[in-house]
C-alpha positions as CSV (number, residue, x, y, z in Angstrom):
1,M,0.3,0.1,0.0
2,P,1.7,2.9,-1.3
3,F,0.2,6.0,0.5
4,S,-2.2,7.0,3.3
5,H,-3.3,10.3,3.9
6,H,-5.6,10.4,6.9
7,S,-4.4,9.6,10.2
8,H,-4.4,10.4,14.1
9,S,-2.0,9.5,16.7
10,G,-2.5,9.1,20.7
11,Q,0.1,11.7,21.1
12,F,-1.9,14.3,19.5
13,C,-5.4,12.8,19.8
14,P,-5.4,11.0,23.5
15,G,-8.4,9.1,24.0
16,H,-8.8,8.8,20.7
17,A,-6.1,7.0,19.1
18,S,-3.0,5.6,20.0
19,N,1.1,5.2,19.6
20,T,3.2,8.3,19.4
21,L,3.3,10.3,15.8
22,E,6.8,9.0,15.2
23,E,5.8,5.5,16.0
24,M,3.4,5.7,13.4
25,I,5.4,7.2,10.5
26,R,8.1,4.2,11.5
27,T,4.9,1.9,10.9
28,A,4.0,3.5,7.8
29,I,7.8,2.7,6.5
30,A,7.9,-0.7,7.6
31,K,4.8,-1.2,5.5
32,R,6.5,0.5,2.4
33,M,4.3,3.2,2.2
34,E,5.7,6.2,-0.1
35,V,3.6,8.9,1.2
36,F,2.1,9.3,4.8
37,A,-0.3,12.0,5.9
38,P,-0.7,13.0,9.9
39,T,-4.1,14.6,10.0
40,E,-4.7,15.1,13.8
41,H,-8.1,16.9,14.7
42,M,-8.6,20.8,15.2
43,P,-9.5,22.1,18.6
44,R,-13.0,22.5,19.0
45,H,-15.2,24.6,21.3
46,D,-15.3,23.2,25.0
47,E,-18.8,22.3,24.6
48,D,-18.1,20.1,21.9
49,R,-15.7,17.9,23.7
50,Y,-16.2,14.2,23.7
51,P,-16.4,12.4,26.9
52,E,-13.1,11.0,26.7
53,E,-11.7,14.5,26.2
54,I,-13.7,15.6,29.2
55,E,-12.3,13.1,31.3
56,L,-8.6,14.0,30.2
57,G,-9.4,17.7,31.0
58,L,-8.8,18.5,27.5
59,E,-10.0,22.4,27.6
60,Y,-9.5,24.5,24.2
61,N,-6.7,26.1,25.0
62,K,-4.8,23.2,26.2
63,S,-6.0,21.5,22.6
64,E,-4.8,24.6,20.9
65,V,-1.2,24.5,22.5
66,S,-0.9,20.6,21.5
67,H,-1.8,21.6,18.1
68,G,1.0,23.8,17.6
69,E,2.9,21.1,19.1
70,Y,1.9,18.8,16.8
71,F,2.7,21.1,13.6
72,E,6.4,21.1,15.2
73,E,6.8,17.7,15.8
74,A,5.5,17.0,12.3
75,K,8.2,19.1,10.7
76,R,10.8,17.7,12.6
77,L,9.6,14.1,11.5
78,R,9.4,15.2,8.1
79,K,12.7,16.4,8.3
80,K,14.2,13.2,10.0
81,F,12.7,10.6,7.8
82,Q,12.7,12.2,4.4
83,P,14.7,10.2,2.5
84,R,12.7,7.2,3.6
85,I,9.0,8.3,3.1
86,K,7.7,11.3,1.7
87,I,5.3,13.4,5.0
88,V,2.7,15.5,4.0
89,I,1.5,17.6,7.0
90,G,-2.2,18.6,7.4
91,F,-5.3,18.4,9.8
92,E,-8.5,17.6,10.1
93,S,-11.2,20.1,10.5
94,D,-14.7,19.5,12.3
95,W,-18.0,21.4,10.9
96,I,-20.2,21.4,14.0
97,R,-21.8,25.0,13.4
98,P,-21.2,27.8,11.2
99,R,-18.6,29.6,13.8
100,S,-16.6,26.5,13.5
101,L,-15.1,28.1,10.6
102,D,-13.4,30.7,12.7
103,L,-11.4,27.7,14.2
104,I,-10.7,26.2,10.9
105,N,-9.5,29.4,9.2
106,L,-7.3,29.9,12.5
107,S,-5.5,26.7,11.7
108,I,-5.3,27.4,7.9
109,Q,-3.7,30.8,8.7
110,R,-1.6,30.0,11.7
111,Y,0.3,26.8,10.4
112,N,2.3,26.3,7.0
113,I,0.0,23.2,5.9
114,D,0.1,20.9,3.1
115,F,-3.3,20.7,3.0
116,F,-7.0,19.7,5.1
117,V,-9.6,17.3,5.1
118,G,-12.8,18.2,5.6
119,S,-15.2,16.7,7.8
120,V,-18.5,16.6,9.5
121,H,-18.9,14.3,12.5
122,H,-21.8,16.2,14.2
123,V,-25.5,17.0,13.0
124,H,-27.6,19.6,15.1
125,T,-24.4,19.5,17.1
126,K,-24.8,16.2,18.1
127,P,-21.9,13.8,17.6
128,I,-23.2,10.9,15.1
129,D,-20.4,8.7,15.2
130,F,-19.0,8.5,18.7
131,D,-22.0,6.1,20.4
132,Q,-25.3,5.3,19.8
133,A,-26.7,7.4,22.0
134,G,-25.4,10.7,20.1
135,Y,-26.8,9.4,16.9
136,E,-30.0,9.3,18.0
137,A,-29.9,12.5,19.6
138,A,-29.0,14.1,16.3
139,R,-32.1,11.9,14.7
140,D,-34.7,13.0,17.5
141,I,-34.0,16.5,16.5
142,A,-34.2,15.7,12.7
143,G,-37.4,14.4,12.9
144,G,-37.1,10.9,14.2
145,S,-35.8,9.1,11.1
146,D,-32.5,7.8,9.5
147,Q,-33.8,9.3,6.4
148,Q,-34.6,12.8,7.8
149,L,-31.2,12.6,9.6
150,F,-29.2,11.8,6.4
151,G,-30.8,14.6,4.7
152,D,-29.6,16.7,7.2
153,Y,-26.1,15.6,7.5
154,F,-25.8,15.7,3.7
155,D,-27.1,19.3,4.1
156,A,-24.6,20.2,6.7
157,Q,-22.0,18.6,4.7
158,L,-22.7,21.4,1.7
159,A,-22.5,24.2,4.2
160,M,-18.8,22.9,5.2
161,L,-18.0,22.4,1.7
162,Q,-19.2,25.9,0.5
163,A,-17.5,27.3,3.7
164,T,-14.2,25.8,3.5
165,K,-13.8,24.0,0.0
166,P,-11.7,21.6,1.6
167,P,-9.1,20.2,-0.8
168,V,-9.8,16.7,0.5
169,V,-13.6,15.4,1.8
170,G,-13.4,13.0,4.7
171,H,-15.3,10.3,5.0
172,F,-18.1,11.2,2.8
173,D,-21.1,9.1,4.2
174,L,-20.3,8.6,7.7
175,I,-23.8,9.4,9.0
176,R,-24.5,5.7,7.8
177,L,-22.0,4.1,10.8
178,K,-24.7,4.3,13.9
179,S,-27.9,4.4,11.6
180,E,-30.3,1.3,11.4
181,N,-28.7,-0.2,8.4
182,P,-25.5,0.9,7.6
183,E,-25.4,-1.5,4.3
184,R,-28.5,0.2,2.7
185,S,-28.6,1.9,-0.6
186,F,-29.1,5.4,-0.5
187,Q,-30.6,5.5,-3.9
188,P,-34.4,4.7,-2.6
189,W,-34.6,7.8,-0.6
190,Q,-34.6,10.3,-3.7
191,D,-34.4,13.5,-1.6
192,V,-31.3,12.3,0.3
193,W,-29.8,10.9,-3.1
194,G,-30.1,14.4,-4.6
195,R,-28.2,15.8,-2.0
196,I,-25.6,13.2,-2.0
197,V,-25.2,14.1,-6.2
198,R,-25.1,18.0,-5.6
199,N,-22.4,17.8,-3.0
200,L,-20.4,15.7,-5.4
201,E,-20.7,17.9,-8.1
202,Y,-19.5,20.9,-5.9
203,I,-16.9,18.9,-4.8
204,A,-15.8,18.7,-8.3
205,S,-16.9,22.1,-9.1
206,Y,-13.8,23.6,-6.9
207,G,-11.2,20.6,-7.9
208,G,-11.7,19.0,-4.3
209,L,-10.8,15.0,-3.6
210,L,-12.7,12.6,-2.2
211,E,-11.0,10.2,0.0
212,V,-11.8,6.3,-0.1
213,N,-11.8,5.9,3.9
214,F,-11.3,2.4,4.9
215,A,-12.2,2.6,8.7
216,S,-15.6,1.8,7.6
217,L,-14.5,-2.1,7.3
218,R,-12.6,-2.0,10.7
219,K,-15.9,-1.2,12.3
220,G,-17.7,-4.1,10.6
221,M,-19.1,-2.6,7.3
222,S,-18.3,-4.4,4.0
223,E,-17.7,-1.1,1.9
224,P,-15.5,2.2,2.8
225,Y,-16.5,5.6,2.8
226,P,-18.0,6.3,0.1
227,K,-20.5,3.3,-0.9
228,D,-19.9,2.3,-4.5
229,E,-23.1,3.7,-5.7
230,I,-21.6,6.7,-4.6
231,A,-18.1,6.5,-6.1
232,K,-19.7,5.7,-9.4
233,V,-21.6,9.0,-9.7
234,R,-18.1,11.1,-10.1
235,R,-15.5,8.4,-10.2
236,F,-12.8,10.8,-11.4
237,I,-12.7,12.8,-8.4
238,L,-12.2,9.6,-5.9
239,Q,-7.9,10.2,-6.2
240,C,-6.7,9.4,-2.5
241,V,-6.9,6.4,0.0
242,Y,-6.9,7.0,3.3
243,V,-6.7,4.2,6.2
244,D,-8.0,6.9,8.6
245,S,-5.3,4.9,11.2
246,N,-5.8,5.7,15.0
247,G,-2.8,3.7,15.8
248,E,0.2,1.5,14.5
249,T,-2.6,-1.8,14.6
250,D,-5.0,-0.1,12.0
251,F,-2.4,0.0,9.2
252,P,-3.0,-3.3,6.8
253,D,-0.1,-5.7,6.4
254,D,-0.7,-5.2,2.7
255,G,-2.8,-3.3,0.2
256,G,-4.4,-6.5,-0.9
257,Q,-7.9,-5.7,0.7
258,I,-8.1,-1.9,-0.5
259,L,-7.0,-2.8,-4.4
260,S,-10.2,-4.9,-4.2
261,F,-12.0,-1.7,-4.0
262,R,-10.5,0.0,-6.8
């Protein structure tokens, strides 16, 4: 497997991931990757912390300091391992509400990044991929059905796309993870499918890339993000393969499983 452009370390995403950033890079080299991109999460407002972050006392100010330390460490490691692997430095943004834009722009303006991954992990300010309770809370606000929540998710995604135009769009259809049937086709829900096509067309209009993210396979699903039916709509913008690793054990032993989806 030659490259991955979506990863987190326990060093800078404590509670969410494991291993130091250097350990992650050494593993990437051992797996014979040619390109590796760390993309630690950006800081979020205190009201948007996950339970594990609250337990660790990770307030915004501490997260902002850690974020800066991450970029410094990534630059050090890029120089250290430059002959052996190409390291592309980025971060993953979190779109929760319109004022999330201020934090996203802060990271873009403050640090000399190579790119960023634009993601939506919240709908109606509720986390939709952390646990079932968060997903159901968002679904209740949306009107009580998966179909309604899916529509709201893709509307939130469009707002993120229009505001930030991310070079790479993260786990495009993440919303299906905690749904009643993560394997379902989107197409019978015409209102949802229309939003999907709309968003794909918008990504293509500004030259964005859609990641092929294999974290879904680790979580029991049979297809990566996005599902094949989505990939077929605008396949020419699918140009990035992402493991979305949260530690050394998330790296595949080889690229066979990934290549089977190409």
